[in-house]
N, C-alpha and C positions, 0 to 999 in steps of 0.2 A: 681544730676550735672548739671548744666544750662552752657551753650555755646553762647558765641555771634560768629555768624560766621558771615563774612563778606567776598563778593564775588567782586571782581575787574574785570569788564569784560571790552571789546575793546571801549564801551561809557557808561558806566552805573555801578554805583554800586548797589551791592542787600545786603542787612544787615538782620537778625533775631537772635530771640533767641532760642536755640535748646535745648530739652531735648532727650536724646540720639542721634538718626535722625528724632526726629518730630521735626516742627516748631510750637512755641509756635505765638498765634496770627498771627497778617500779617506781611509779610516781608516787611522793606521800601525797595524803590526805588528812586536813585537818578542818573541824566544824568549828563555828563560831556562832556566836548568839546575836540576834538582832530582837532587840525591844520593842514589842508594839504597844502602844498606848494610846488609844482611840484612834487618830486619822496618822499618829506621828510614827514611823521608823526608824529607828536609831540603832549605829554599834558602836557600842565604846571603846576609844582609840586602845585603850591599853591591853581590852580584850582580843582586839584584831593584832596586837603586835606580839602578845602571846603565842596566839596561835602562830602567826609566823614563824617564831622560834620552834616550836614544838612540830612544826612539819619541815623546816628546816633540819632535828633533829635529826627526824626519821631517816632523813640523805644519808648523813654521817657526815664523815670528811670529805668526800668528794666535793662539797658544797665551796669548801677553803680553798679548792685548786682551780674553780674555773676561770675562764677564759673574760667572761663579761655576763652581767646580770641584766634580763629583760624581766619587766611586767605586764601583765595585760589584769586590767579590772572590770567591776561591774560601773555603771554609768548611769545617770550622775551619783556620787556619793562625794557629798560636799562637807567641809570641813573648815574651821578657823582657826588659825594658831597667831601665840604672840612673838614677841622678837627671837625667844630663846628656841622656838619651835614647838611649844607644848601647845594642846590643845586648849582651845578656849570654849570648844563647842562639840557634842558630839559628832559622828559620821552619821552625816542624813542621809538615807538610801533614797533611790529614785522608787521606791514604794511610799515614802511620805506624803500625807496629801493634807497639810495641815496650812497649806498656805493658799486655797481655794481666792478667798476673797480678794486676796493682795494680787493674785493672777487676772482678776477680772478687772479689777483695778489698774493694773498696768498696762492691759490690750487696749481698755478704754483710753487712757491717757495717750500711750504711743498709734494705736492704729492696727488692726489685725495684719494689712495688707502691709504696710512698713516694716512689721516687724516680721514677717516671713521674706519680703525682699532684700533683709540685712541680716538676720542672722538665721534665716533657714526654717524657724520653728515659733508656734505661737510659746507662750509663756506655762506650758504644761505644770500645775501644782507638784512641786517634787521631780519632776520629768525633767525638768528644765530648770539648773538651780538657782536662775536668776531671780526666782518666786521666792528659795529659801533666803537668798541673802537679803532679799526686799522684808521678808518676814522678821528676820533678825533686826536687819535694819529698824521696822516698827517698833516691834516687842523688847527688843534688846540692844538698843540705840549705844550705850557703852560699849557693851560687849563688842559690837562689832567693830567702834573705833577703835578700839586698843587692838582690832587683830593686825598682825604685818604682814601675815601672807593667806589670802584665802585661795582654796582650792579643790582641787579633785582627789579622788585617793592614791593617784600617782604621785600627786603633788604631795600630800603629806608623808607620802612612804620616801620621797627623795630628800626630804626635808629631815625626818630621822636619820635614814642609813648615808645619805652623802652630802647633807648640810647643802643642797641647792635649791633654786625656786624655778621649778619648768612644770611646765604641762603640752601634751600634744595637741594637734589640731582637732583630733577626735572628741576627746573628754572639753576642751576649750568651747567646740561647737556645741554640748551638752551645758555649758553654763549659761547661754543667751544671753553672753556682753561679746561675743567673739560675731566676726563681719564674714561668717561661714560660706554665704555662695561668691564671694571672690575672694577668700582666704586674706583677708584685709587685715588682721591682727585685732585687737581690742577695741571695742567701742567706746568712746567717751558718751555717747548718748545714751549707752544702753548700760555702760556704767552709771550714771547719774539717776536713770529709772530705778535703778535696782540698791541703789543708796551705795555703792562702792567708791572709794579712791583708785584710780588707773595704779598709783602705786603699792597698790596692798595685792595686785593680781600677778600670778607667776610670768617668767618668759615662755612665749609659745616657738616649742622645738619641734621639729620632723619626731616620730616615733622612734627614728633606727640611728636617731642622733646621740651622743653620750651627754648625760645630764649632768652626771657629777661620778665622782670616785669614794667607792665604802671608806668612811673616817675610821679612823683606829679604835676608839669606841664602840661603832656599830659591828665594827668586826669581832670585837671581843664578846659583844653582848649577843650577836647571832652567828658565830661558828664561821664569818667568811673572813677571805684574805683585805687587808686594807690594801685600797690603792686599786682595786678592781674596779674595772668603768662598770657605770648602771646606764643602759637604755633609757629614755626617756620612757618608751613603753606606752600603748595604746587601749581601748577600749575592746572586750572581750570581744566580740561579733567581727570587730576589723581584723584582729588577731586570726583569726579562722578565716577569713575572705583571702589573708594573706596567704595561707596553705596551698589555696585551690587556684593560684596566678590569677591576681584579680585585674579583671577587663570591665571596660563596659559592657554591659547586657547581663554579666556572671548574677549567679541568684544562689543565693544561701538559706535555708531553713533549719534555725536554732532549734529543735525540738525538745520541751522538757518540762518542768513547772511552769515556766512562760516560755510562749512558743514566737520566735523572731525570725520574720520572712525580710530579708533585705537584699538589694538590687544594687549592683555596681556600677555607677554612671561617671563620664566625664561631662555631663552638663546637667546639673542639677535642677530641677523643677521643683519647688517648695510648694508643698499643698498642706492644708489645714488638718487634712487629716493622716498625713505623714511627717514622720520625725526626719529630718535631713539633718546629716554632718558629715564631715570631711573623714577620710579614709584614714587618717592618720599619717600619710606620707605619701609624697606628691601630688599631682593635682587629679585626686579622685574622690569621688563622694560616695555615700550610702543612702539612699532613701530605703527607711524601714517603717514596717507597720506590726505590732506585735499583738498577739492576744495574751493579756496579764498572766492569766488564770487557766491554761492548757491542761497539763499533766496534773496540777497542783489542785484542779476543781475534780477530779477524777480522785484524788486522795481525798479529798473533801466529802465525795459521795462514797467511798468505803468506808472512812469513818463514822458518818453519821448515816448512812442507811445499810450498811451491811456488816456492822458490826461483829456479827457472827460468821465471816466468811473470811477465809486465806486466803491472802494474796492471789494464788495461785486459782481458786475457784471464781474470784472477784473477776478477775481479767478473761476467766473462759466463758462466762457468763456474759461478760461486755462482747466479746466476740461475737457469741450468739444473738445478740438484741440487736448487733450492728448490719448483721447479716440477713435479719429477719425478714419477714414480710408485714410485720407488726407495724403498719401504717395507719390506723385507725384512732390509735388515740390524739386526744387534741390536746394531749399537756406540752407545753412549749417551756424553753429555759434561755432567759437574758443572763450568755457568760462574762459577769463582772464580779467575779467575786474578791479581785482584788483593783478593781476601779478597771480604767480606761486610760492609757499613757498617751492618748490622743485626743482627749477631751478635759477643757477647763472644769466644766461641772462635772467632778464626780460619778458615774453610773455607779448602779447597786444591781446585786444578781436577783432574780425573780423568776418563781415559777409561776405559770399563769394555767386556765383551766382542769384546777383541781377541783375535784371531787369525791365523796364517799366511796365513791369505787376506785378510786386512783391507787397505782401498785405502786411500790418503788422501784420496779423494773420497769415500767413507764415513766418515773421521775428520772432514771438512769439513760433512759434511751433518748430522752428528752436534752440532759444535758451531752452525749455524745453528738446529737444533729446538731444541737446550738454550735457546738465546736467546730464541727464541720462544715456548717457555713459560713461561721465566721472567717475560717482559713481560707477556704476559696472565694469568697468576696474581696479579699484583698487583690485578687489577679485583675480584676475589673478596672481597679483603680490604677495599678500598673501598668497596665495596656492603654490606660487613655492617655496617661501622662506619657510613656515613654516607647508604645508601640509594641510590635509583637515579639513576644517574651522568649529567651533561651529554652528551649523546653528540657535541658539537662540541668535538674537542680542539687546540690550538694547536700547533704544531712549530716546535721550535729548535732550533737545535746547526748542525753542519758534516755531521751523515748524508749520505749518498749515497741513492740509490733504492736500491740491495740492500739495504742496511742497514734501510733505512725499511721495506721489503716482507717483511723477517724479522721484525722485531721487531713487526710489526702483522698478522704473518699469521694468526696463534689468536685476534686480537680479534673478536668479534662484530660481524657484519655494518652493526650503527646506528649505531656511532662514524666520524665522519667527520674529516677531518682537511686542515688551513689551515696552510701555513706562512710562517713570520714570518721576514723574513732582520734579522738584526743586533740580534735582541731584546733584547739586554742592555745593549746600548749605547744604543740607543733609549729603552728604558726610563725611563734616567736621566733624560731628560727633564722626564718625567712627576714629577719631584722640585720642579721648580722651575715645572711648569703651573698 
């Protein structure tokens, strides 16, 4: 049985044909543009669909002969659609922070503890999309009232390709409108808090269920076969977790521009410093703690502090610095170049201890040390809530050796790391196995 697996990341689309969990041929890759304006982070829906067409075109005729299609998506990626499925809003991504004031008001009205017990998460601006709903309800009420369907990226794609209204439990968890802790469906109380009508929301189906079939119009537009079943799909890190056989205690570390540490559990323990969501299939959950700017912090340092260095020279320097004895520098760094997905008040990055004698090498070392500390500190919280951790950790993502060495420098020696390539794409194969 062949599967067309499509992964929608924060900046690009990957697509591949799978047999089981094996990729047939070379995956397709197509970047798309995210528009940043102040605290806003948006993707034009038409730009995303064009990128999807181009990615599928790279794969060629085999996309029209697959037995099924499955999606994994960044989350949240919020959007509102009219009755005909046309976008009323941009796709608002998890990097969006316009709703800080709204989020604070929501938590004050509902109560932090009650929110955690019901939805599993605080209303993180942009990172939990009920805050985006509430922002549009406040600033563009007519637009939101006109919406026939409100959901995340897989909801949008199903509406465009299969004319269906669906979302999986993993994405539903990140809406902030779902009873995540007991997998209890949409909450009327949370919908009222966000200014959303329940009838505007999609049906919640497990990720491995068929959400709809490809329409003739979509088949013609995207080179697909009409009638091909389209599975509901799920969040990207959930797809990667599926590949490694999700069981309570399994840990997955997605290292790249963003660093995501996820623990699989069958007894969720929501905490204000964690994101808690359903896996997307069955009665499993994931506890997640992210470093919003991990590899991207190094990219920033390279462009701003070392524009005269090649990538190779820069990472060689970085490797020498993190293994050096240069411990006398007083320079420190707060690693929040992309904010904090676990805080309502959006933190910002900063250096402290700078003097006229400070060198760029000292600043780079401060960045590396801050990432190492932030990565290891998460273990203490996981162990406090879930007990002793499984020492075998699966690594995914595009991190190079230098970033891996930094992020795991302060981890206890008992942890062992095993890298898996293309885990998100290949994990989608588990939905039909």
